[in-house]
KEFI-374875 format. One line per field, with one value per residue: x, z, y negated of N, C-alpha, C in turn; residue number from 1. Coordinates in steps of 0.2 Angstrom, whole numbers. Example, Ala and Ser with C-alpha at 12.3 -4.5 7.8 and 13.67 -1.06 7.14 Angstrom:
BEGIN
n_u: (66,64);
n_w: (39,35);
n_v: (28,11);
ca_u: (62,68);
ca_w: (39,36);
ca_v: (22,5);
c_u: (66,64);
c_w: (39,39);
c_v: (16,0);
num: (1,2);
END
This chain:
BEGIN
n_u: (-89,-100,-109,-113,-100,-92,-76,-77,-73,-74,-91,-100,-107,-123,-120,-108,-105,-113,-103,-92,-95,-97,-103,-113,-124,-133,-141,-153,-159,-160,-155,-147,-136,-133,-129,-118,-110,-109,-102,-90,-84,-83,-73,-62,-57,-61,-75,-71,-70,-81,-86,-101,-112,-124,-143,-155,-164,-157,-146,-153,-159,-148,-142,-153,-164,-177,-183,-185,-176,-165,-167,-168,-156,-149,-153,-149,-135,-134,-139,-126,-118,-108,-115,-121,-134,-138,-148,-150,-136,-137,-131,-119,-102,-94,-85,-90,-84,-83,-80,-66,-49,-46,-49,-35,-27,-20,-30,-42,-41,-47,-47,-55,-62,-60,-60,-50,-37,-34,-31,-20,-2,9,23,23,35,52,58,71,72,74,86,94,88,93,107,108,103,117,124,119,123,135,130,122,127,126,111,101,94,93,93,99,101,108,125,131,121,119,130,132,120,122,136,127,120,132,137,127,131,128,139,139,140,139,136,126,116,97,92,77,58,53,46,36,38,50,44,34,42,50,42,35,44,48,35,22,6,-5,6,11,13,22,14,15,0,-8,-3,5,-4,-3,7,-2,-9,0,3,-10,-10,-1,-7,-3,-6,-10,-4,-7,2,2,5,4,0,10,19,28,23,34,37,28,28,39,34,25,31,38,25,18,26,31,35,41,42,34,40,39,52,54,45,29,19,4,5,15,23,41,53,65,83,85,76,79,87,83,75,82,89,79,77,88,89,75,78,70,66,67,59,65,55,60,56,54,61,71,63,63,57,57,71,85,89,83,94,100,89,96,107,126,126,129,119,115,111,99,91,83,83,72,73,69,65,55,47,56,59,51,37,35,47,50,60,67,74,84,91,102,109,120,114,102,98,103,94,83,83,81,70,65,65,54,45,51,62,71,74,71,84,86,79,85,97,95,93,102,113,105,108,121,122,124,116,106,94,85,85,76,65,63,60,50,38,37,32,20,13,15,2,-7,-9,-15,-26,-31,-35,-40,-53,-58,-61,-61,-57,-42,-24,-7,7,18,34,41,40,23,11,-2,-11,-27,-38,-55,-63,-75,-83,-84,-74,-76,-88,-88,-77,-84,-94,-86,-82,-91,-89,-79,-66,-57,-52,-45,-54,-49,-49,-42,-30,-28,-29,-44,-56,-52,-49,-60,-63,-50,-41,-32,-20,-12,0,5,0,-2,-4,-16,-24,-22,-31,-42,-45,-45,-55,-65,-70,-71,-85,-89,-89,-96,-109,-111,-119,-110,-108,-95,-85,-71,-55,-48,-31,-26,-27,-21,-4,13,15,28);
n_w: (-112,-118,-110,-115,-123,-113,-108,-102,-91,-82,-80,-67,-57,-48,-38,-36,-32,-21,-13,-14,-7,8,24,24,32,46,60,55,42,28,15,16,24,14,4,10,9,-6,-8,-2,-6,-23,-18,-13,-24,-25,-31,-49,-55,-70,-70,-74,-67,-57,-60,-51,-49,-49,-41,-30,-26,-24,-12,-4,-1,-3,-19,-18,-9,-16,-26,-20,-14,-27,-34,-22,-23,-35,-37,-28,-35,-38,-46,-61,-73,-90,-105,-110,-107,-94,-77,-71,-64,-55,-53,-42,-48,-59,-73,-73,-71,-61,-44,-32,-17,-14,-21,-16,-4,8,14,23,35,52,51,55,46,42,29,25,28,32,38,46,38,47,59,56,44,37,38,30,17,15,14,3,-5,-6,-12,-25,-35,-39,-49,-58,-69,-79,-88,-80,-83,-77,-81,-75,-60,-52,-49,-35,-30,-32,-27,-15,-12,-14,-4,7,6,5,19,25,22,10,-2,-18,-31,-38,-51,-51,-46,-49,-48,-44,-47,-34,-22,-28,-41,-47,-44,-55,-64,-66,-67,-78,-85,-85,-84,-95,-104,-99,-92,-80,-61,-44,-30,-10,0,12,5,-4,-9,-22,-29,-35,-42,-51,-56,-63,-73,-81,-87,-84,-74,-58,-43,-29,-14,3,15,30,47,53,44,28,17,13,7,-1,-7,-15,-22,-29,-39,-46,-54,-59,-66,-63,-71,-62,-44,-30,-16,3,13,25,38,33,23,24,35,45,49,44,37,41,43,40,31,23,17,10,0,-10,-12,-19,-32,-40,-40,-49,-57,-58,-56,-41,-33,-18,-8,2,9,21,29,38,46,60,77,87,94,82,67,51,41,24,12,0,2,1,-11,-23,-32,-39,-51,-52,-39,-32,-27,-19,-12,-4,0,6,17,26,27,21,13,5,-2,-15,-20,-23,-28,-35,-33,-41,-56,-65,-79,-80,-73,-83,-94,-87,-84,-98,-101,-95,-98,-107,-103,-91,-88,-77,-59,-49,-44,-35,-23,-23,-20,-7,0,-5,5,17,18,21,34,53,62,70,66,62,72,81,75,76,89,90,84,89,102,96,92,103,109,102,103,116,118,108,113,126,119,110,112,107,95,86,86,80,88,78,75,69,56,48,55,61,58,62,65,65,66,60,43,41,37,24,27,37,35,26,34,43,43,48,59,60,56,46,35,27,18,23,10,2,-1,-5,-17,-27,-18,-7,14,22,32,38,44,39,51,53,62,61,66,75,93,99,86,85,96,94,84,86,95,85,79,87,89,76,77,86,79,69,78,79,92,98,106,117,116,126,133,118,111,109,100,103,113,120);
n_v: (-25,-14,-2,10,13,15,26,43,42,31,31,36,50,52,62,64,47,47,58,48,36,41,46,32,30,20,11,0,-8,2,-1,-12,-5,5,-5,-10,-2,0,-10,-10,-1,-4,-15,-10,-1,12,12,10,-6,-11,1,12,13,27,29,22,30,44,41,38,53,59,53,56,45,34,29,16,11,11,3,-10,-10,-11,-21,-32,-32,-36,-50,-54,-55,-42,-31,-28,-30,-25,-23,-6,-1,-1,-1,-8,-9,-25,-39,-55,-67,-61,-49,-37,-28,-16,-20,-25,-22,-35,-42,-42,-48,-62,-78,-83,-96,-94,-79,-66,-61,-44,-35,-36,-31,-38,-49,-66,-79,-79,-91,-94,-92,-105,-108,-102,-105,-117,-115,-110,-119,-127,-118,-118,-128,-121,-111,-118,-122,-112,-103,-99,-86,-69,-53,-42,-47,-61,-58,-60,-57,-42,-38,-41,-32,-17,-19,-18,-3,4,2,7,22,26,24,11,3,-14,-12,-2,-6,-16,-32,-36,-43,-43,-26,-23,-25,-17,-4,-2,-5,7,17,16,17,31,37,42,41,55,60,67,59,61,60,53,58,49,34,21,10,0,7,20,11,7,19,25,15,16,26,37,53,52,66,70,74,80,69,67,64,74,74,74,88,98,110,113,101,105,116,109,103,114,116,108,100,85,70,60,56,49,43,38,37,29,27,28,18,22,30,28,39,45,52,66,67,79,85,73,78,90,84,78,89,95,87,89,102,103,93,81,64,56,45,34,23,12,-2,-4,-1,-8,-11,-4,2,10,19,26,21,26,35,33,35,40,48,53,50,56,61,53,51,58,53,39,24,9,-5,-22,-38,-41,-37,-35,-50,-59,-61,-72,-73,-64,-55,-40,-25,-10,2,14,27,19,18,23,9,1,1,0,-14,-18,-15,-23,-34,-38,-43,-50,-60,-63,-66,-77,-88,-97,-91,-77,-82,-85,-73,-66,-72,-70,-55,-58,-60,-59,-49,-52,-60,-50,-41,-52,-49,-36,-36,-45,-37,-25,-29,-33,-23,-13,-20,-20,-8,-6,-13,-6,5,3,-6,3,18,30,31,38,39,39,32,23,23,13,0,-9,-6,3,20,23,37,37,46,47,47,33,22,13,7,-1,-6,-17,-22,-29,-42,-49,-50,-57,-51,-45,-29,-16,-1,18,22,14,19,32,46,47,45,46,49,42,43,36,20,8,-3,-15,-23,-37,-50,-63,-62,-68,-67,-55,-48,-54,-48,-35,-35,-39,-29,-19,-25,-23,-9,-6,-10,0,10,24,34,43,55,54,60,63,69,71,62,50,48,51,41,32);
ca_u: (-89,-107,-109,-111,-96,-87,-74,-81,-71,-76,-95,-100,-114,-126,-118,-101,-106,-114,-97,-86,-99,-96,-106,-116,-130,-132,-146,-157,-162,-155,-152,-142,-131,-131,-125,-113,-106,-104,-99,-83,-80,-79,-67,-56,-55,-64,-76,-66,-74,-82,-89,-107,-116,-129,-150,-160,-167,-152,-144,-157,-159,-142,-143,-158,-168,-183,-180,-187,-171,-158,-169,-166,-149,-142,-155,-144,-129,-132,-138,-120,-112,-107,-116,-122,-137,-143,-155,-146,-130,-136,-129,-112,-98,-90,-84,-94,-78,-82,-76,-58,-45,-47,-47,-30,-29,-18,-35,-49,-39,-50,-46,-63,-61,-60,-60,-42,-35,-28,-28,-10,5,15,22,26,43,57,59,78,74,73,92,95,88,97,113,106,102,124,127,113,126,138,125,118,130,124,106,97,93,99,91,101,104,116,132,132,116,120,136,129,117,128,138,121,118,138,134,120,132,127,143,136,143,135,131,120,110,96,88,69,56,50,46,31,40,53,38,31,49,51,35,35,52,47,30,17,-2,-7,9,11,18,18,13,12,-4,-9,3,4,-10,1,10,-6,-11,5,3,-16,-10,4,-10,-2,-10,-6,-1,-5,6,-1,9,-1,5,15,25,26,24,41,35,20,32,42,29,20,38,37,18,16,34,30,42,44,39,37,39,40,52,53,41,28,15,1,4,20,29,45,57,70,89,86,71,78,91,80,72,88,90,73,78,94,86,69,79,64,67,63,61,63,52,64,56,51,70,74,58,64,55,59,74,88,87,84,98,99,87,101,114,130,126,132,113,109,106,89,89,83,81,70,73,64,65,47,43,59,60,46,36,37,52,47,65,69,80,81,97,101,113,120,114,94,100,103,89,77,84,80,63,61,65,49,38,53,70,76,70,71,88,88,78,92,101,94,92,113,113,100,111,127,119,123,107,100,87,80,83,72,59,58,57,42,34,38,28,13,13,10,-1,-14,-11,-18,-31,-37,-35,-46,-60,-60,-55,-65,-51,-36,-20,2,11,22,39,44,35,20,3,-1,-17,-31,-44,-60,-68,-81,-78,-87,-72,-78,-95,-84,-75,-89,-97,-82,-81,-98,-87,-73,-60,-56,-50,-44,-54,-43,-50,-39,-23,-30,-33,-51,-61,-49,-48,-64,-61,-47,-42,-23,-22,-7,2,9,-1,-2,-6,-21,-27,-24,-35,-50,-46,-47,-63,-72,-69,-76,-90,-92,-91,-106,-117,-111,-120,-107,-106,-89,-83,-64,-52,-43,-22,-24,-33,-14,2,20,17,34);
ca_w: (-114,-117,-104,-118,-124,-110,-107,-99,-84,-82,-76,-62,-55,-43,-33,-35,-30,-15,-10,-13,-1,13,30,25,34,51,60,53,35,25,9,16,24,8,-2,12,7,-12,-10,2,-13,-26,-17,-13,-30,-25,-38,-51,-59,-75,-70,-75,-60,-58,-61,-46,-46,-48,-35,-22,-26,-21,-7,0,2,-7,-25,-16,-5,-19,-29,-16,-15,-32,-32,-17,-24,-42,-32,-25,-41,-38,-51,-69,-77,-97,-106,-114,-106,-86,-72,-73,-56,-57,-48,-43,-51,-68,-74,-74,-70,-54,-40,-29,-9,-13,-24,-13,4,9,18,24,40,56,51,57,40,42,25,22,32,34,45,43,38,56,58,54,35,35,35,23,10,15,13,-5,-8,-5,-16,-29,-40,-43,-53,-63,-78,-84,-92,-75,-82,-75,-81,-71,-56,-48,-47,-27,-23,-32,-24,-6,-8,-15,2,12,5,6,27,26,20,2,-9,-20,-34,-40,-56,-48,-43,-52,-45,-47,-45,-27,-25,-35,-49,-45,-44,-60,-70,-63,-68,-86,-90,-86,-90,-100,-106,-98,-89,-71,-55,-39,-25,-6,1,11,1,-4,-14,-27,-33,-37,-48,-58,-61,-66,-77,-86,-92,-82,-67,-49,-42,-21,-10,9,20,35,52,55,39,22,17,9,5,-7,-14,-21,-27,-35,-45,-51,-55,-63,-72,-63,-74,-56,-38,-29,-8,7,17,31,41,28,22,31,42,51,49,43,35,45,39,37,26,16,14,7,-6,-15,-16,-25,-36,-42,-44,-54,-65,-57,-52,-36,-30,-9,-9,8,10,31,32,43,53,65,81,92,90,78,61,47,36,17,8,-6,7,-2,-19,-27,-32,-41,-59,-51,-34,-34,-22,-20,-7,-2,7,8,24,34,30,20,6,-1,-6,-20,-21,-24,-29,-38,-33,-48,-60,-70,-86,-79,-72,-90,-96,-85,-86,-104,-104,-91,-102,-111,-98,-85,-90,-72,-54,-48,-46,-29,-19,-24,-16,0,-1,-3,12,25,19,24,40,58,63,76,64,62,81,87,72,78,95,91,81,94,107,93,91,109,111,97,105,122,115,106,119,131,116,104,115,103,88,87,81,83,88,76,78,67,51,52,54,62,53,65,64,67,71,55,37,40,34,18,29,44,31,23,39,49,41,49,67,61,55,36,36,21,23,23,2,-4,2,-7,-24,-27,-13,0,20,22,44,43,43,43,56,55,70,60,65,81,98,100,84,89,102,92,77,89,97,81,78,92,89,70,76,88,74,67,81,81,97,98,113,119,116,130,129,113,108,107,101,105,117,123);
ca_v: (-18,-9,4,18,14,17,32,45,42,27,32,40,52,51,65,58,42,49,58,42,33,45,43,25,27,16,9,-5,-9,5,-2,-15,-1,6,-12,-13,3,0,-16,-10,5,-9,-20,-5,2,17,14,5,-11,-8,8,13,18,31,26,21,37,48,39,39,61,61,51,56,41,32,24,9,11,12,-3,-15,-11,-13,-31,-36,-33,-38,-55,-56,-54,-35,-26,-32,-23,-27,-17,-2,-3,3,-4,-8,-14,-32,-44,-64,-69,-59,-41,-38,-23,-13,-23,-24,-23,-42,-46,-42,-50,-67,-82,-88,-100,-92,-73,-63,-56,-38,-34,-36,-28,-43,-55,-73,-80,-81,-96,-95,-94,-113,-112,-99,-107,-125,-112,-107,-124,-128,-112,-117,-130,-115,-110,-123,-122,-106,-101,-96,-80,-66,-48,-38,-50,-62,-56,-61,-53,-36,-36,-40,-27,-15,-16,-17,3,7,1,13,28,26,22,10,-3,-17,-11,3,-11,-20,-35,-37,-49,-39,-20,-20,-24,-10,2,-3,-3,16,22,15,21,39,42,36,44,62,64,68,55,65,54,55,56,44,29,12,7,-3,13,23,7,8,24,23,11,18,33,45,57,51,70,71,78,79,66,66,63,79,69,77,95,98,116,111,96,110,120,104,101,118,119,101,97,77,66,54,58,43,44,32,38,27,22,27,12,19,32,26,44,46,58,68,69,89,85,69,82,94,81,77,96,96,83,91,108,102,88,77,60,54,37,33,18,11,-6,-4,5,-12,-11,3,-2,15,26,26,18,31,36,31,41,43,53,49,43,57,63,46,54,60,49,32,19,3,-10,-27,-42,-46,-35,-37,-55,-64,-60,-77,-72,-59,-52,-34,-20,-3,7,18,27,13,19,18,2,-3,4,-4,-21,-18,-16,-27,-43,-39,-47,-55,-63,-62,-66,-86,-92,-100,-84,-73,-84,-86,-66,-66,-77,-66,-51,-59,-65,-53,-44,-58,-63,-44,-39,-54,-46,-29,-36,-46,-32,-20,-32,-33,-15,-12,-25,-18,0,-9,-18,-1,9,-2,-6,7,23,36,32,42,37,41,24,23,21,9,1,-16,-4,9,24,27,41,36,51,48,46,26,17,10,4,-3,-15,-19,-26,-32,-49,-54,-51,-59,-48,-42,-25,-15,5,20,26,13,22,38,45,49,42,52,45,40,41,32,12,4,-8,-19,-28,-41,-56,-66,-57,-71,-65,-45,-50,-55,-44,-29,-38,-41,-22,-16,-27,-19,0,-5,-12,5,14,29,37,50,57,53,65,64,65,71,54,45,54,47,37,33);
c_u: (-96,-106,-107,-104,-89,-82,-80,-79,-72,-86,-93,-109,-116,-124,-110,-102,-106,-107,-94,-90,-97,-101,-108,-123,-128,-139,-146,-159,-157,-153,-147,-136,-128,-126,-118,-104,-101,-100,-89,-80,-78,-74,-63,-54,-57,-70,-74,-71,-76,-85,-96,-111,-123,-137,-150,-161,-163,-148,-150,-160,-156,-142,-147,-162,-171,-177,-181,-179,-164,-161,-167,-159,-145,-147,-149,-136,-129,-135,-132,-116,-108,-108,-117,-126,-138,-144,-151,-140,-132,-133,-121,-109,-94,-89,-88,-91,-78,-78,-70,-56,-46,-42,-41,-32,-27,-26,-42,-47,-42,-47,-52,-59,-63,-60,-53,-39,-31,-31,-23,-8,9,15,24,34,45,56,67,79,74,83,96,93,92,103,113,107,112,126,125,118,131,136,121,120,129,116,101,93,96,96,92,101,108,119,133,127,118,126,134,124,119,132,132,119,126,138,132,123,131,132,141,141,139,133,127,115,104,91,82,64,50,49,43,33,45,49,36,38,50,46,34,40,53,42,23,10,-1,0,8,15,16,19,13,5,-8,-3,1,1,-7,3,4,-8,-7,3,-3,-14,-7,-1,-9,-6,-6,-9,-2,-3,4,6,7,3,10,20,23,29,30,40,31,24,34,36,24,26,38,31,19,18,32,36,43,39,42,37,41,45,53,46,34,20,9,2,10,25,37,49,63,77,89,80,73,84,89,77,76,92,85,74,82,93,80,72,74,67,64,65,60,62,56,62,57,59,71,70,59,61,57,65,77,85,87,90,95,95,90,106,121,131,126,126,111,108,97,89,86,80,78,71,69,67,60,46,49,61,53,44,36,42,52,54,66,72,81,90,98,108,115,117,104,95,100,95,83,78,82,72,60,61,61,44,44,58,73,73,73,79,91,85,84,96,102,94,100,114,111,105,117,127,121,117,102,93,82,80,78,66,57,59,50,38,34,31,21,10,9,4,-7,-13,-14,-23,-36,-39,-41,-51,-62,-57,-57,-59,-43,-31,-13,3,17,30,45,38,30,14,5,-10,-20,-36,-49,-66,-74,-80,-86,-80,-72,-84,-91,-82,-80,-92,-94,-81,-87,-96,-81,-67,-60,-49,-50,-47,-48,-45,-44,-32,-22,-29,-39,-55,-59,-48,-52,-65,-55,-45,-35,-26,-14,-7,5,7,-2,-4,-11,-25,-26,-30,-41,-51,-49,-55,-69,-73,-72,-82,-93,-96,-96,-109,-115,-119,-119,-106,-101,-86,-74,-62,-50,-35,-22,-26,-27,-8,9,19,22,37);
c_w: (-113,-114,-108,-121,-119,-109,-100,-92,-79,-79,-69,-59,-50,-34,-31,-31,-23,-10,-9,-8,7,18,30,30,45,55,58,44,30,19,9,18,16,1,2,10,2,-14,-8,-5,-18,-24,-15,-18,-31,-31,-43,-54,-66,-76,-70,-69,-60,-57,-54,-43,-43,-42,-28,-24,-22,-15,0,2,-4,-13,-23,-13,-11,-26,-27,-18,-20,-33,-29,-21,-32,-40,-30,-31,-43,-44,-57,-72,-85,-100,-111,-111,-98,-82,-69,-66,-59,-52,-47,-48,-61,-68,-75,-73,-62,-49,-35,-20,-10,-16,-19,-4,3,12,19,32,45,55,50,50,41,36,22,28,31,37,39,40,46,54,56,46,33,33,31,16,11,12,5,-9,-7,-13,-23,-36,-43,-50,-60,-71,-82,-86,-84,-75,-82,-75,-75,-62,-56,-46,-37,-26,-26,-28,-15,-7,-9,-8,7,12,7,15,28,25,14,-1,-14,-25,-38,-47,-57,-46,-49,-51,-49,-44,-37,-30,-29,-41,-50,-47,-52,-66,-68,-66,-75,-87,-88,-86,-91,-102,-104,-93,-82,-64,-48,-32,-18,-4,7,8,-2,-11,-22,-33,-37,-43,-55,-61,-66,-74,-84,-90,-90,-75,-60,-46,-35,-18,-2,14,26,43,57,47,33,22,11,5,-1,-11,-17,-28,-31,-40,-50,-54,-59,-68,-69,-69,-70,-50,-34,-21,-5,13,25,34,37,29,20,37,47,53,44,41,36,43,36,31,20,12,7,0,-9,-16,-23,-31,-43,-45,-49,-59,-64,-53,-48,-34,-22,-9,0,10,17,33,38,50,59,72,89,89,86,71,55,42,30,14,2,-5,2,-7,-23,-31,-36,-47,-58,-42,-35,-27,-23,-14,-8,3,9,14,28,35,29,15,2,-6,-14,-22,-18,-27,-30,-37,-37,-50,-65,-78,-84,-76,-78,-94,-93,-85,-92,-105,-98,-94,-107,-108,-93,-86,-84,-67,-52,-44,-38,-23,-17,-21,-10,3,0,5,18,25,20,32,45,58,69,74,65,70,82,81,76,85,94,87,86,99,104,93,98,113,108,101,113,120,113,110,125,126,111,106,111,98,92,82,85,83,83,77,72,60,54,54,58,59,59,62,67,69,65,49,37,39,29,23,35,40,29,29,44,49,44,56,67,61,48,38,28,21,19,13,-2,-4,-1,-14,-23,-22,-7,7,21,30,43,42,45,46,59,62,67,61,72,87,99,93,84,93,100,85,81,93,94,78,80,91,84,73,82,84,72,69,79,85,94,105,112,119,120,127,125,109,104,106,102,107,121,121);
c_v: (-15,-5,11,17,16,24,35,47,36,27,38,42,51,56,63,52,42,50,50,37,35,42,36,24,25,14,1,-5,-4,3,-9,-12,1,1,-11,-7,4,-7,-16,-5,2,-13,-16,0,10,20,9,1,-7,-1,9,16,23,27,27,28,42,48,41,50,63,60,52,52,41,28,17,7,7,3,-9,-18,-12,-21,-33,-37,-35,-48,-58,-56,-47,-31,-31,-27,-29,-20,-13,-2,0,-3,-4,-13,-18,-33,-51,-67,-67,-52,-42,-28,-19,-18,-21,-26,-33,-45,-46,-44,-59,-71,-87,-88,-94,-84,-73,-58,-49,-33,-35,-36,-32,-48,-61,-74,-83,-88,-101,-95,-100,-111,-105,-102,-115,-120,-111,-111,-126,-123,-114,-122,-126,-113,-112,-123,-117,-108,-100,-89,-75,-57,-42,-42,-54,-58,-55,-57,-46,-33,-35,-33,-22,-13,-15,-6,7,6,6,21,31,23,19,2,-7,-14,-4,-1,-14,-26,-38,-43,-44,-32,-18,-19,-18,-4,5,1,5,19,21,17,27,40,38,42,51,65,62,64,59,58,57,52,56,40,24,10,6,4,18,20,10,11,25,19,13,25,38,44,55,59,69,76,76,75,62,63,68,77,73,83,96,104,114,104,101,112,115,101,106,120,115,100,89,76,60,58,52,44,38,37,37,23,19,22,21,22,31,33,41,53,59,68,75,86,79,75,87,91,79,85,96,93,83,97,108,97,84,71,56,47,37,27,14,3,-10,-1,1,-11,-5,-1,5,20,23,23,21,30,35,40,45,48,48,48,49,62,58,49,53,57,43,29,13,-3,-18,-31,-47,-43,-37,-45,-60,-63,-66,-78,-69,-58,-44,-32,-13,-3,13,22,23,13,17,12,-3,-2,2,-12,-23,-18,-20,-34,-43,-44,-52,-53,-62,-66,-73,-82,-90,-93,-78,-76,-83,-79,-63,-67,-72,-59,-51,-58,-57,-51,-49,-57,-56,-41,-44,-53,-42,-29,-41,-41,-28,-21,-34,-26,-13,-16,-22,-10,0,-10,-9,5,9,0,-3,15,30,37,34,41,37,32,27,21,16,6,-7,-12,2,13,26,30,41,40,53,46,39,20,11,3,0,-9,-17,-26,-30,-37,-52,-55,-53,-57,-44,-36,-21,-5,9,25,22,15,29,39,49,50,46,46,41,37,38,24,10,-3,-11,-23,-34,-50,-58,-62,-61,-68,-56,-44,-49,-54,-37,-33,-36,-31,-18,-19,-23,-11,0,-4,-5,11,20,32,42,50,55,59,70,63,66,66,52,47,51,42,36,26);
num: (1,2,3,4,5,6,7,8,9,10,11,12,13,14,15,16,17,18,19,20,21,22,23,24,25,26,27,28,29,30,31,32,33,34,35,36,37,38,39,40,41,42,43,44,45,46,47,48,49,50,51,52,53,54,55,56,57,58,59,60,61,62,63,64,65,66,67,68,69,70,71,72,73,74,75,76,77,78,79,80,81,82,83,84,85,86,87,88,89,90,91,92,93,94,95,96,97,98,99,100,101,102,103,104,105,106,107,108,109,110,111,112,113,114,115,116,117,118,119,120,121,122,123,124,125,126,127,128,129,130,131,132,133,134,135,136,137,138,139,140,141,142,143,144,145,146,147,148,149,150,151,152,153,154,155,156,157,158,159,160,161,162,163,164,165,166,167,168,169,170,171,172,173,174,175,176,177,178,179,180,181,182,183,184,185,186,187,188,189,190,191,192,193,194,195,196,197,198,199,200,201,202,203,204,205,206,207,208,209,210,211,212,213,214,215,216,217,218,219,220,221,222,223,224,225,226,227,228,229,230,231,232,233,234,235,236,237,238,239,240,241,242,243,244,245,246,247,248,249,250,251,252,253,254,255,256,257,258,259,260,261,262,263,264,265,266,267,268,269,270,271,272,273,274,275,276,277,278,279,280,281,282,283,284,285,286,287,288,289,290,291,292,293,294,295,296,297,298,299,300,301,302,303,304,305,306,307,308,309,310,311,312,313,314,315,316,317,318,319,320,321,322,323,324,325,326,327,328,329,330,331,332,333,334,335,336,337,338,339,340,341,342,343,344,345,346,347,348,349,350,351,352,353,354,355,356,357,358,359,360,361,362,363,364,365,366,367,368,369,370,371,372,373,374,375,376,377,378,379,380,381,382,383,384,385,386,387,388,389,390,391,392,393,394,395,396,397,398,399,400,401,402,403,404,405,406,407,408,409,410,411,412,413,414,415,416,417,418,419,420,421,422,423,424,425,426,427,428,429,430,431,432,433,434,435,436,437,438,439,440,441,442,443,444,445,446,447,448,449,450,451,452,453,454,455,456,457,458,459,460,461,462,463,464,465,466,467,468,469,470,471,472,473,474,475,476,477,478,479,480,481,482,483,484,485,486);
END
């Protein structure tokens, strides 16, 4: 697409680009530091693909550097394949493999030998998963006489999911359950069923990057409501519902990705009341519910289930068990379940039968598997906390009571720059901007504790080396530096 034909929101001014890149300066050649920051912004999606960049002169004026610096920066990124320049079309962002849609976190994950990958917060499969597959294979012959297509999901799995919700205090019937190919498909179906071009969808801020991607892909506008270390601002959520009349609200009530905070029981009741009062569909993404590491498990975001016309739940086996299963679900009013199944049929007739049987087997098992998983994650979380205290003492963070990662405040807006150079030191991370709307959270970094203890040690050592390479000095802030160390 010629740059002159790009829509207005696919161009970026020098001042705007300078704001998105944040504090990229560090010791060493300025053009290399600027290129690292711009490359990271492209990979994180803060500067989308096929975006026309400002001229070298305009960026130089906005950034306070020489034109020689910006010329060298653009030249370096052109050589690497992140920029392409054509006569009459300006300089446009792309990827070494070619232009395309906005890059997602999964697409930006690499597999370089010797690099610890902290770009994804996902654990490996537990050893006992093999046994669940064997049991599913034994059950498979009973399903081979059918077509294998199940837009709503296999009855045995819908029944197992319904029992899971009922055991958590939310009475549920199988006709309230839709099985999906992972939680990502569930989010996609719900957003596209409720919102279209120009509609508003409220999201927590920061939040799961895929949710932002899906809202934008539908042509809708994500409206952020703060959800930081102190949790979701319920009052601001209500005023946002009143003022912008969103078509949908997407929340992560349990061990939020990326902050690790959760709604308490009173806040959950307030959210359900808001859904009824404003007749707005509110989605609770509960994929991390089973990974509570400290204290009691959170209650169901759907409560007693009486608000099912407006309160929707998403679940998944990917985080609790293994991402390779690609099995998720939606709990909603039966009418919405039927509508989603009809919409889903345009692109996906059903989830793989064997994997559905595996998840049904896992949900029917005692909690021993999940207990072992939580014990392992708790030890890795505590190890990561200790390593950070020792090697990166200026970073601030809360110790999450559950989930798969912690959310660090670096003390300076250099997350993209750190992510850009970290692979040189043997660790890959995603900048905080990937979790926000419009380049927010440049001060933050999500740090998963899902990899092995040895890899965590290597990762923190690499981050400490990369941090030293940025040349930033920040004072240790004393007891307030780390919260919730219990």
